[in-house]
ZADO-1210 file (C-alpha; in nm, 4 decimals, padded with zeros to 6 digits):
<atoms>
<atom x="07.9141" y="-02.6845" z="05.2506" code="MET" pos="1"/>
<atom x="08.0003" y="-02.3556" z="05.2966" code="THR" pos="2"/>
<atom x="07.8234" y="-02.0548" z="05.5292" code="PHE" pos="3"/>
<atom x="07.7202" y="-01.7731" z="05.3645" code="MET" pos="4"/>
<atom x="07.6440" y="-01.4938" z="05.6179" code="PRO" pos="5"/>
<atom x="07.3773" y="-01.2837" z="05.5751" code="LYS" pos="6"/>
<atom x="07.4360" y="-00.9463" z="05.4332" code="PRO" pos="7"/>
<atom x="07.4291" y="-00.6955" z="05.6707" code="LEU" pos="8"/>
<atom x="07.1773" y="-00.4729" z="05.5093" code="PHE" pos="9"/>
<atom x="06.9021" y="-00.7607" z="05.5186" code="GLU" pos="10"/>
<atom x="07.0382" y="-00.8193" z="05.9249" code="THR" pos="11"/>
<atom x="07.0080" y="-00.4508" z="05.9996" code="THR" pos="12"/>
<atom x="06.6708" y="-00.4030" z="05.7996" code="LEU" pos="13"/>
<atom x="06.5098" y="-00.7501" z="06.0089" code="ASP" pos="14"/>
<atom x="06.6150" y="-00.5974" z="06.3441" code="PHE" pos="15"/>
<atom x="06.4794" y="-00.3014" z="06.2287" code="VAL" pos="16"/>
<atom x="06.1126" y="-00.4059" z="06.0921" code="SER" pos="17"/>
<atom x="06.1111" y="-00.6349" z="06.4214" code="ALA" pos="18"/>
<atom x="06.1448" y="-00.3186" z="06.6157" code="ASN" pos="19"/>
<atom x="05.9525" y="-00.0399" z="06.4404" code="VAL" pos="20"/>
<atom x="05.7261" y="00.0594" z="06.6965" code="GLU" pos="21"/>
<atom x="06.0307" y="00.1914" z="06.9002" code="PHE" pos="22"/>
<atom x="06.1734" y="00.4412" z="06.6332" code="ILE" pos="23"/>
<atom x="06.0682" y="00.7813" z="06.7063" code="ASP" pos="24"/>
<atom x="06.0057" y="00.8737" z="06.3655" code="CYS" pos="25"/>
<atom x="06.0085" y="00.8044" z="05.9982" code="LEU" pos="26"/>
<atom x="06.0214" y="01.1263" z="05.8224" code="ILE" pos="27"/>
<atom x="06.3285" y="01.1795" z="05.6269" code="GLY" pos="28"/>
<atom x="06.3889" y="00.7789" z="05.5195" code="PHE" pos="29"/>
<atom x="06.4108" y="00.7473" z="05.1489" code="PRO" pos="30"/>
<atom x="06.0623" y="00.5990" z="05.0343" code="GLU" pos="31"/>
<atom x="06.2429" y="00.2468" z="04.8685" code="ASP" pos="32"/>
<atom x="06.3560" y="00.2330" z="05.2656" code="ILE" pos="33"/>
<atom x="06.0750" y="00.2849" z="05.4311" code="GLY" pos="34"/>
<atom x="05.8737" y="00.0207" z="05.1740" code="LYS" pos="35"/>
<atom x="06.1160" y="-00.2415" z="05.2548" code="GLN" pos="36"/>
<atom x="06.1049" y="-00.1698" z="05.6339" code="ILE" pos="37"/>
<atom x="05.7233" y="-00.1637" z="05.6020" code="PHE" pos="38"/>
<atom x="05.7307" y="-00.5170" z="05.3608" code="ASN" pos="39"/>
<atom x="05.9615" y="-00.7013" z="05.6187" code="ARG" pos="40"/>
<atom x="05.7414" y="-00.5822" z="05.9358" code="PHE" pos="41"/>
<atom x="05.4022" y="-00.7300" z="05.7583" code="LEU" pos="42"/>
<atom x="05.5902" y="-01.1349" z="05.7813" code="THR" pos="43"/>
<atom x="05.8419" y="-01.0940" z="06.0781" code="ILE" pos="44"/>
<atom x="05.6646" y="-00.8509" z="06.3787" code="ASN" pos="45"/>
<atom x="05.3490" y="-01.0352" z="06.5634" code="GLU" pos="46"/>
<atom x="05.1960" y="-00.6917" z="06.5951" code="ASN" pos="47"/>
<atom x="05.0839" y="-00.6751" z="06.2188" code="ALA" pos="48"/>
<atom x="04.8204" y="-00.9354" z="06.2509" code="LEU" pos="49"/>
<atom x="04.6472" y="-00.9075" z="06.5422" code="LEU" pos="50"/>
<atom x="04.4625" y="-00.5675" z="06.6551" code="PRO" pos="51"/>
<atom x="04.6679" y="-00.3815" z="06.9210" code="SER" pos="52"/>
<atom x="04.7862" y="-00.0479" z="07.0294" code="ASN" pos="53"/>
<atom x="05.1269" y="-00.0938" z="06.9279" code="LYS" pos="54"/>
<atom x="04.9682" y="-00.1934" z="06.5870" code="GLN" pos="55"/>
<atom x="04.7977" y="00.1420" z="06.5930" code="VAL" pos="56"/>
<atom x="05.1364" y="00.3138" z="06.6956" code="THR" pos="57"/>
<atom x="05.3391" y="00.1393" z="06.4205" code="ILE" pos="58"/>
<atom x="05.0472" y="00.2203" z="06.1385" code="ILE" pos="59"/>
<atom x="05.0745" y="00.5861" z="06.2529" code="ARG" pos="60"/>
<atom x="05.4503" y="00.5912" z="06.2249" code="LYS" pos="61"/>
<atom x="05.4532" y="00.4956" z="05.8139" code="PHE" pos="62"/>
<atom x="05.0809" y="00.7270" z="05.7234" code="VAL" pos="63"/>
<atom x="05.2974" y="00.9866" z="05.8968" code="ASN" pos="64"/>
<atom x="05.5943" y="00.9481" z="05.6791" code="ALA" pos="65"/>
<atom x="05.4499" y="00.8104" z="05.3431" code="TYR" pos="66"/>
<atom x="05.1138" y="00.9186" z="05.3657" code="LYS" pos="67"/>
<atom x="04.9169" y="00.8115" z="05.0593" code="ILE" pos="68"/>
<atom x="05.1804" y="00.5703" z="04.9523" code="LEU" pos="69"/>
<atom x="05.0980" y="00.3519" z="05.2844" code="VAL" pos="70"/>
<atom x="04.7062" y="00.2563" z="05.1325" code="LEU" pos="71"/>
<atom x="04.5911" y="00.5238" z="04.7857" code="GLU" pos="72"/>
<atom x="04.2492" y="00.3213" z="04.7569" code="SER" pos="73"/>
<atom x="04.0713" y="00.0156" z="04.9100" code="ILE" pos="74"/>
<atom x="03.7155" y="-00.1643" z="04.8753" code="ASN" pos="75"/>
<atom x="03.6320" y="-00.3151" z="05.1328" code="LEU" pos="76"/>
<atom x="03.2927" y="-00.4478" z="04.9873" code="SER" pos="77"/>
<atom x="03.0509" y="-00.6435" z="05.2207" code="GLU" pos="78"/>
<atom x="03.4088" y="-00.6760" z="05.4975" code="LYS" pos="79"/>
<atom x="03.2322" y="-00.4850" z="05.8061" code="LEU" pos="80"/>
<atom x="03.3404" y="-00.7933" z="06.0788" code="ILE" pos="81"/>
<atom x="03.6514" y="-00.6738" z="05.9412" code="LEU" pos="82"/>
<atom x="03.6047" y="-00.2920" z="05.9369" code="LEU" pos="83"/>
<atom x="03.5075" y="-00.2874" z="06.2783" code="ASN" pos="84"/>
<atom x="03.8017" y="-00.5387" z="06.4325" code="GLU" pos="85"/>
<atom x="04.0733" y="-00.3192" z="06.2667" code="TYR" pos="86"/>
<atom x="03.8691" y="00.0128" z="06.3217" code="PHE" pos="87"/>
<atom x="04.1487" y="00.2199" z="06.5402" code="ASP" pos="88"/>
<atom x="04.3907" y="00.0971" z="06.2182" code="SER" pos="89"/>
<atom x="04.1533" y="00.1798" z="05.9465" code="PHE" pos="90"/>
<atom x="04.1000" y="00.5203" z="06.0631" code="VAL" pos="91"/>
<atom x="04.5086" y="00.5992" z="06.0134" code="LEU" pos="92"/>
<atom x="04.5127" y="00.4326" z="05.6822" code="LEU" pos="93"/>
<atom x="04.2170" y="00.6052" z="05.5629" code="PHE" pos="94"/>
<atom x="04.3625" y="00.9286" z="05.6328" code="SER" pos="95"/>
<atom x="04.5134" y="00.9937" z="05.2780" code="HIS" pos="96"/>
<atom x="04.2896" y="00.7716" z="05.0901" code="ILE" pos="97"/>
<atom x="04.1382" y="00.9061" z="04.7406" code="SER" pos="98"/>
<atom x="03.9441" y="00.6121" z="04.6843" code="GLU" pos="99"/>
<atom x="03.6831" y="00.4303" z="04.9057" code="LEU" pos="100"/>
<atom x="03.4756" y="00.1244" z="04.8713" code="CYS" pos="101"/>
<atom x="03.1945" y="00.0531" z="05.2003" code="LEU" pos="102"/>
<atom x="02.9054" y="-00.0879" z="04.9830" code="CYS" pos="103"/>
<atom x="02.7176" y="-00.3594" z="05.1510" code="SER" pos="104"/>
<atom x="02.8667" y="-00.3699" z="05.4622" code="CYS" pos="105"/>
<atom x="02.5159" y="-00.2394" z="05.6643" code="PHE" pos="106"/>
<atom x="02.6999" y="-00.0259" z="05.8831" code="LEU" pos="107"/>
<atom x="02.3453" y="00.2317" z="05.9683" code="GLY" pos="108"/>
<atom x="02.3406" y="00.5948" z="05.9955" code="ASP" pos="109"/>
<atom x="02.5236" y="00.5277" z="06.3843" code="ASN" pos="110"/>
<atom x="02.8319" y="00.3745" z="06.2741" code="HIS" pos="111"/>
<atom x="03.1308" y="00.5362" z="06.4286" code="GLU" pos="112"/>
<atom x="03.3226" y="00.5440" z="06.1075" code="ILE" pos="113"/>
<atom x="03.0665" y="00.8316" z="05.9753" code="PHE" pos="114"/>
<atom x="03.2232" y="01.0707" z="06.2539" code="GLU" pos="115"/>
<atom x="03.5928" y="01.0254" z="06.1050" code="GLN" pos="116"/>
<atom x="03.5319" y="01.1241" z="05.7834" code="PHE" pos="117"/>
<atom x="03.6151" y="01.4724" z="05.8941" code="GLN" pos="118"/>
<atom x="03.9115" y="01.3593" z="05.9012" code="ASN" pos="119"/>
<atom x="03.9510" y="01.1656" z="05.5141" code="PHE" pos="120"/>
<atom x="03.9914" y="01.5094" z="05.3420" code="THR" pos="121"/>
<atom x="04.1516" y="01.3356" z="05.0335" code="LEU" pos="122"/>
<atom x="03.8521" y="01.1077" z="04.9159" code="VAL" pos="123"/>
<atom x="03.7340" y="01.1696" z="04.5730" code="LYS" pos="124"/>
<atom x="03.5778" y="00.8175" z="04.5046" code="LYS" pos="125"/>
<atom x="03.3484" y="00.7209" z="04.7658" code="LEU" pos="126"/>
<atom x="03.0803" y="00.4040" z="04.7784" code="CYS" pos="127"/>
<atom x="02.8366" y="00.3471" z="05.0322" code="LEU" pos="128"/>
<atom x="02.6013" y="00.1685" z="04.8516" code="ARG" pos="129"/>
<atom x="02.3320" y="-00.0940" z="05.0530" code="ARG" pos="130"/>
<atom x="02.4100" y="00.0197" z="05.4045" code="ASN" pos="131"/>
<atom x="02.0786" y="00.0677" z="05.5312" code="CYS" pos="132"/>
<atom x="02.1695" y="00.4626" z="05.5596" code="LEU" pos="133"/>
<atom x="01.8867" y="00.7111" z="05.6339" code="LYS" pos="134"/>
<atom x="01.9485" y="01.1111" z="05.6544" code="ASP" pos="135"/>
<atom x="02.1879" y="01.1342" z="05.9666" code="GLY" pos="136"/>
<atom x="02.4627" y="00.9297" z="05.7805" code="ALA" pos="137"/>
<atom x="02.4667" y="01.2055" z="05.5312" code="ILE" pos="138"/>
<atom x="02.3970" y="01.5049" z="05.7547" code="ARG" pos="139"/>
<atom x="02.7049" y="01.3182" z="05.9581" code="LYS" pos="140"/>
<atom x="02.9602" y="01.3120" z="05.6386" code="ILE" pos="141"/>
<atom x="02.8573" y="01.6683" z="05.4892" code="THR" pos="142"/>
<atom x="02.8851" y="01.8795" z="05.8489" code="LEU" pos="143"/>
<atom x="03.2527" y="01.9393" z="05.9123" code="PRO" pos="144"/>
<atom x="03.2061" y="02.0674" z="05.5354" code="VAL" pos="145"/>
<atom x="02.9014" y="02.3002" z="05.6052" code="ARG" pos="146"/>
<atom x="03.0313" y="02.4064" z="05.9184" code="MET" pos="147"/>
<atom x="03.4353" y="02.3966" z="05.8884" code="PHE" pos="148"/>
<atom x="03.4734" y="02.4188" z="05.5896" code="ASN" pos="149"/>
<atom x="03.6754" y="02.0794" z="05.5879" code="LYS" pos="150"/>
<atom x="03.6447" y="01.6837" z="05.6139" code="GLY" pos="151"/>
<atom x="03.5577" y="01.5345" z="05.2598" code="CYS" pos="152"/>
<atom x="03.5053" y="01.7966" z="05.0737" code="LYS" pos="153"/>
<atom x="03.7168" y="01.6904" z="04.7605" code="ASN" pos="154"/>
<atom x="03.4409" y="01.4239" z="04.6477" code="ILE" pos="155"/>
<atom x="03.3745" y="01.3911" z="04.2785" code="GLU" pos="156"/>
<atom x="03.1927" y="01.0376" z="04.2939" code="ASN" pos="157"/>
<atom x="02.9252" y="00.9436" z="04.5066" code="LEU" pos="158"/>
<atom x="02.7483" y="00.6371" z="04.4956" code="ASP" pos="159"/>
<atom x="02.4356" y="00.6325" z="04.7439" code="LEU" pos="160"/>
<atom x="02.2405" y="00.4069" z="04.6070" code="SER" pos="161"/>
<atom x="02.0464" y="00.0975" z="04.7688" code="GLU" pos="162"/>
<atom x="01.9630" y="00.3034" z="05.0905" code="ASN" pos="163"/>
<atom x="01.6648" y="00.5221" z="05.2367" code="ASN" pos="164"/>
<atom x="01.7879" y="00.8535" z="05.2148" code="CYS" pos="165"/>
<atom x="01.4920" y="01.1297" z="05.1773" code="SER" pos="166"/>
<atom x="01.4361" y="01.4499" z="05.0236" code="ASN" pos="167"/>
<atom x="01.6297" y="01.6314" z="05.2779" code="ALA" pos="168"/>
<atom x="01.9734" y="01.5011" z="05.1465" code="VAL" pos="169"/>
<atom x="01.9796" y="01.7472" z="04.8625" code="ALA" pos="170"/>
<atom x="02.0345" y="02.0676" z="05.0784" code="THR" pos="171"/>
<atom x="02.3108" y="01.8695" z="05.2494" code="TRP" pos="172"/>
<atom x="02.5124" y="01.7084" z="04.8957" code="LEU" pos="173"/>
<atom x="02.5460" y="02.0963" z="04.7827" code="SER" pos="174"/>
<atom x="02.7920" y="02.0957" z="05.0081" code="ALA" pos="175"/>
<atom x="02.9988" y="01.8674" z="04.7721" code="PHE" pos="176"/>
<atom x="03.1936" y="02.1506" z="04.5512" code="HIS" pos="177"/>
<atom x="03.3786" y="01.8904" z="04.3466" code="HIS" pos="178"/>
<atom x="03.0716" y="01.6206" z="04.2944" code="LEU" pos="179"/>
<atom x="03.0804" y="01.5368" z="03.9254" code="THR" pos="180"/>
<atom x="02.9047" y="01.1741" z="03.9524" code="TYR" pos="181"/>
<atom x="02.6026" y="01.0959" z="04.1961" code="LEU" pos="182"/>
<atom x="02.4206" y="00.7712" z="04.2051" code="ASP" pos="183"/>
<atom x="02.0907" y="00.7097" z="04.4064" code="ILE" pos="184"/>
<atom x="01.9091" y="00.4223" z="04.2499" code="SER" pos="185"/>
<atom x="01.7263" y="00.2530" z="04.5158" code="GLY" pos="186"/>
<atom x="01.6670" y="00.5720" z="04.7452" code="SER" pos="187"/>
<atom x="01.3270" y="00.7114" z="04.8973" code="ASN" pos="188"/>
<atom x="01.3827" y="01.0628" z="04.7374" code="ILE" pos="189"/>
<atom x="01.1070" y="01.1933" z="04.5225" code="THR" pos="190"/>
<atom x="01.1044" y="01.4289" z="04.1783" code="ASN" pos="191"/>
<atom x="01.1065" y="01.6896" z="04.4058" code="LYS" pos="192"/>
<atom x="01.3859" y="01.5453" z="04.5339" code="GLY" pos="193"/>
<atom x="01.5626" y="01.5074" z="04.2334" code="LEU" pos="194"/>
<atom x="01.4592" y="01.8720" z="04.1555" code="GLN" pos="195"/>
<atom x="01.6371" y="02.0013" z="04.4090" code="GLU" pos="196"/>
<atom x="01.9636" y="01.7828" z="04.3010" code="ILE" pos="197"/>
<atom x="01.9919" y="01.9376" z="04.0025" code="GLU" pos="198"/>
<atom x="01.9085" y="02.3148" z="04.1053" code="LYS" pos="199"/>
<atom x="02.1104" y="02.2919" z="04.4423" code="LYS" pos="200"/>
<atom x="02.4105" y="02.0489" z="04.3178" code="CYS" pos="201"/>
<atom x="02.4165" y="02.1555" z="03.9333" code="SER" pos="202"/>
<atom x="02.3868" y="01.7766" z="03.8313" code="LEU" pos="203"/>
<atom x="02.1974" y="01.6834" z="03.5741" code="GLN" pos="204"/>
<atom x="01.9928" y="01.3605" z="03.5740" code="LEU" pos="205"/>
<atom x="02.0847" y="01.1579" z="03.2641" code="CYS" pos="206"/>
<atom x="02.0063" y="00.7793" z="03.1100" code="ASN" pos="207"/>
<atom x="02.3537" y="00.6451" z="03.1092" code="VAL" pos="208"/>
<atom x="02.4141" y="00.3048" z="03.3398" code="GLU" pos="209"/>
<atom x="02.7479" y="00.3377" z="03.3138" code="SER" pos="210"/>
<atom x="02.9290" y="00.3562" z="03.6630" code="ASN" pos="211"/>
<atom x="03.1767" y="00.6117" z="03.7232" code="ALA" pos="212"/>
<atom x="03.3100" y="00.4495" z="04.0874" code="ILE" pos="213"/>
<atom x="03.4170" y="00.0973" z="04.0509" code="HIS" pos="214"/>
<atom x="03.5414" y="-00.1033" z="04.0326" code="PRO" pos="215"/>
<atom x="03.7859" y="00.0394" z="04.3239" code="ILE" pos="216"/>
<atom x="04.0729" y="-00.1542" z="04.3511" code="VAL" pos="217"/>
<atom x="04.3230" y="-00.2095" z="04.6808" code="LYS" pos="218"/>
<atom x="04.6550" y="-00.0016" z="04.6215" code="LYS" pos="219"/>
<atom x="04.9196" y="00.0969" z="04.8418" code="GLY" pos="220"/>
<atom x="05.1476" y="-00.0879" z="05.0495" code="TRP" pos="221"/>
<atom x="04.8962" y="-00.1492" z="05.3274" code="ALA" pos="222"/>
<atom x="04.6830" y="-00.3547" z="05.0737" code="ALA" pos="223"/>
<atom x="04.8627" y="-00.7426" z="05.1607" code="PRO" pos="224"/>
<atom x="04.8600" y="-00.6266" z="05.5246" code="LEU" pos="225"/>
<atom x="04.4844" y="-00.5734" z="05.4896" code="ILE" pos="226"/>
<atom x="04.4243" y="-00.8653" z="05.2753" code="GLU" pos="227"/>
<atom x="04.6150" y="-01.0978" z="05.5659" code="LYS" pos="228"/>
<atom x="04.3871" y="-00.9514" z="05.8194" code="TRP" pos="229"/>
<atom x="04.0864" y="-01.0257" z="05.6661" code="ASP" pos="230"/>
<atom x="04.2788" y="-01.3747" z="05.5657" code="ASN" pos="231"/>
<atom x="04.2609" y="-01.4375" z="05.9919" code="PHE" pos="232"/>
<atom x="03.9405" y="-01.3237" z="06.0450" code="GLN" pos="233"/>
<atom x="03.8251" y="-01.5752" z="05.7762" code="VAL" pos="234"/>
<atom x="04.0123" y="-01.8507" z="05.9494" code="SER" pos="235"/>
<atom x="03.8903" y="-01.7654" z="06.2924" code="ARG" pos="236"/>
<atom x="03.5340" y="-01.7734" z="06.1676" code="ARG" pos="237"/>
<atom x="03.5476" y="-02.1178" z="06.0042" code="GLU" pos="238"/>
<atom x="03.7427" y="-02.2717" z="06.3080" code="ALA" pos="239"/>
<atom x="03.4521" y="-02.1246" z="06.5186" code="ARG" pos="240"/>
<atom x="03.2271" y="-02.2590" z="06.3373" code="LYS" pos="241"/>
<atom x="03.4196" y="-02.6308" z="06.2830" code="THR" pos="242"/>
<atom x="03.4065" y="-02.5787" z="06.7020" code="ARG" pos="243"/>
<atom x="03.0079" y="-02.5272" z="06.6755" code="GLU" pos="244"/>
<atom x="02.9528" y="-02.8068" z="06.4764" code="PHE" pos="245"/>
<atom x="03.1444" y="-03.0794" z="06.6967" code="THR" pos="246"/>
<atom x="02.8139" y="-03.0250" z="06.9457" code="SER" pos="247"/>
<atom x="02.4892" y="-03.1852" z="06.8019" code="TYR" pos="248"/>
<atom x="02.2370" y="-02.8998" z="06.9766" code="PHE" pos="249"/>
<atom x="02.5037" y="-02.6132" z="06.7851" code="LYS" pos="250"/>
<atom x="02.4536" y="-02.7881" z="06.4787" code="LYS" pos="251"/>
<atom x="02.0749" y="-02.7726" z="06.5017" code="ILE" pos="252"/>
<atom x="02.0579" y="-02.4129" z="06.6152" code="ARG" pos="253"/>
<atom x="02.2972" y="-02.3177" z="06.3704" code="TYR" pos="254"/>
<atom x="02.1223" y="-02.4691" z="06.0696" code="ALA" pos="255"/>
<atom x="01.7753" y="-02.3324" z="06.2285" code="VAL" pos="256"/>
<atom x="01.9154" y="-01.9635" z="06.2122" code="ALA" pos="257"/>
<atom x="02.0913" y="-02.0199" z="05.8892" code="GLU" pos="258"/>
<atom x="01.7691" y="-02.1247" z="05.7298" code="GLU" pos="259"/>
<atom x="01.5525" y="-01.7974" z="05.8889" code="LYS" pos="260"/>
<atom x="01.8257" y="-01.5425" z="05.7696" code="ILE" pos="261"/>
<atom x="01.7946" y="-01.7029" z="05.4273" code="SER" pos="262"/>
<atom x="01.4092" y="-01.6780" z="05.4217" code="ALA" pos="263"/>
<atom x="01.4809" y="-01.3418" z="05.5816" code="MET" pos="264"/>
<atom x="01.6536" y="-01.2382" z="05.3245" code="ASN" pos="265"/>
<atom x="01.4759" y="-01.3386" z="05.0638" code="SER" pos="266"/>
<atom x="01.1276" y="-01.1981" z="05.1462" code="SER" pos="267"/>
<atom x="01.3271" y="-00.8160" z="05.1828" code="THR" pos="268"/>
<atom x="01.5012" y="-00.8378" z="04.8841" code="LYS" pos="269"/>
<atom x="01.4153" y="-00.5492" z="04.6898" code="LYS" pos="270"/>
<atom x="01.3005" y="-00.5218" z="04.2965" code="ILE" pos="271"/>
<atom x="01.4834" y="-00.3758" z="04.0724" code="PRO" pos="272"/>
<atom x="01.4411" y="00.0190" z="04.0438" code="SER" pos="273"/>
<atom x="01.5305" y="00.2584" z="03.7994" code="MET" pos="274"/>
<atom x="01.8569" y="00.4127" z="03.8081" code="LYS" pos="275"/>
<atom x="01.8760" y="00.7882" z="03.9518" code="LEU" pos="276"/>
<atom x="02.2834" y="00.8879" z="03.7911" code="ILE" pos="277"/>
<atom x="02.3460" y="01.2065" z="03.8178" code="PHE" pos="278"/>
<atom x="02.6080" y="01.3965" z="03.6295" code="ARG" pos="279"/>
<atom x="02.7936" y="01.7631" z="03.6199" code="ARG" pos="280"/>
<atom x="02.5997" y="01.9483" z="03.3910" code="LYS" pos="281"/>
<atom x="02.8051" y="02.0637" z="03.0631" code="PRO" pos="282"/>
<atom x="02.9485" y="02.4214" z="03.0290" code="HIS" pos="283"/>
<atom x="02.8391" y="02.5641" z="03.3603" code="ILE" pos="284"/>
<atom x="03.0298" y="02.7954" z="03.4934" code="GLU" pos="285"/>
<atom x="03.0912" y="02.8315" z="03.9147" code="SER" pos="286"/>
<atom x="02.9145" y="03.1375" z="04.0559" code="ASN" pos="287"/>
<atom x="03.0531" y="03.1983" z="04.4013" code="SER" pos="288"/>
<atom x="02.7631" y="03.4322" z="04.4471" code="ILE" pos="289"/>
<atom x="02.4873" y="03.1274" z="04.4123" code="ASN" pos="290"/>
<atom x="02.7452" y="02.8867" z="04.5887" code="ALA" pos="291"/>
<atom x="02.6227" y="02.7525" z="04.9150" code="PRO" pos="292"/>
<atom x="02.7269" y="02.9837" z="05.2181" code="HIS" pos="293"/>
<atom x="02.9792" y="02.8119" z="05.4216" code="VAL" pos="294"/>
<atom x="02.9630" y="02.8601" z="05.8235" code="VAL" pos="295"/>
<atom x="03.3024" y="02.9513" z="05.9225" code="THR" pos="296"/>
<atom x="03.4213" y="02.8129" z="06.2481" code="LYS" pos="297"/>
<atom x="03.7689" y="02.7794" z="06.4590" code="ASN" pos="298"/>
<atom x="03.9503" y="02.4895" z="06.2708" code="PRO" pos="299"/>
<atom x="04.0659" y="02.3925" z="06.6173" code="SER" pos="300"/>
<atom x="03.7477" y="02.3403" z="06.7381" code="HIS" pos="301"/>
<atom x="03.6125" y="01.9621" z="06.8132" code="LYS" pos="302"/>
<atom x="03.3411" y="01.8808" z="06.6536" code="LEU" pos="303"/>
<atom x="03.0562" y="01.7647" z="06.8576" code="ASP" pos="304"/>
<atom x="02.7689" y="01.5740" z="06.6515" code="TYR" pos="305"/>
<atom x="02.5086" y="01.5961" z="06.8674" code="GLY" pos="306"/>
<atom x="02.5290" y="01.9808" z="06.9408" code="THR" pos="307"/>
<atom x="02.6192" y="02.0657" z="06.5861" code="GLU" pos="308"/>
<atom x="02.3466" y="01.8776" z="06.4187" code="ILE" pos="309"/>
<atom x="02.1155" y="02.0652" z="06.6390" code="GLU" pos="310"/>
<atom x="02.2696" y="02.3947" z="06.5719" code="GLU" pos="311"/>
<atom x="02.2098" y="02.3025" z="06.1840" code="ASP" pos="312"/>
<atom x="01.8514" y="02.1759" z="06.2221" code="ILE" pos="313"/>
<atom x="01.7660" y="02.5157" z="06.3902" code="PHE" pos="314"/>
<atom x="01.9032" y="02.6964" z="06.1433" code="SER" pos="315"/>
<atom x="01.7232" y="02.5219" z="05.8994" code="GLN" pos="316"/>
<atom x="01.3781" y="02.5743" z="06.0944" code="TYR" pos="317"/>
<atom x="01.4906" y="02.9769" z="06.1214" code="MET" pos="318"/>
<atom x="01.4960" y="02.9678" z="05.7224" code="LYS" pos="319"/>
<atom x="01.1819" y="02.8918" z="05.6887" code="HIS" pos="320"/>
</atoms>
């Protein structure tokens, strides 16, 4: 039997990938080499699986060097536990993302992710369907755009369906000057709010039910990494359920809880509502005079959402 030594390149690649947290910077490395280091990091580096500060440091090195190549689009539908578990890593991965789906995550208005939207400047497609959102979340997302002219101001397709948004969001959504598609089906917006959206956002209600947002798929080097995180979380939850079933009383409590949750879901199931989909009005030239006024402040100023929202409410009150 002849021994074949491992090529020097493969040996070096393994060493670098296993110790990637000690690299100062990856900027300047060719994309092909960077991708090979990242792929090898997924398989041999223990920091790839478990959330930790080292994992965040490693992901930051790749994101700073290769930007959108690391993650271009992602679908985290019904993945709230995954999002929360790897939150710091996801915030870095989202910094150059262009398509993001967080539908059916039941985030609520107070989730930390909404305060991070000021850093997601390249997002063009955003799905927040069925997230128990009211007006507060929309205010937080649009606040950096309205107050500082920064944040996710390049959004073109937005899905806010099956949330509890009111007429107040019409003014805030007008900050998205590139918005061409908006779905607010199943919300609390009245006819007055629909008219405000048409007027302030230069959109018109259409009867076409075609979806300009979905499907949003995983695309980028980090797609296998996120899949690995998801599989790990699922296996860990399954193991926890198995341990619970070994106890008779835990098994009974689990069955009762499952029955109550199922009954609650069936009782709160929404009746299908009319589709409320807006599209950009055709042949309308943008008029800078009628464009919404953006209050410009120091770009280096750190956002204080509590203070800024109070100032925003006060400014709207003074207009009346």
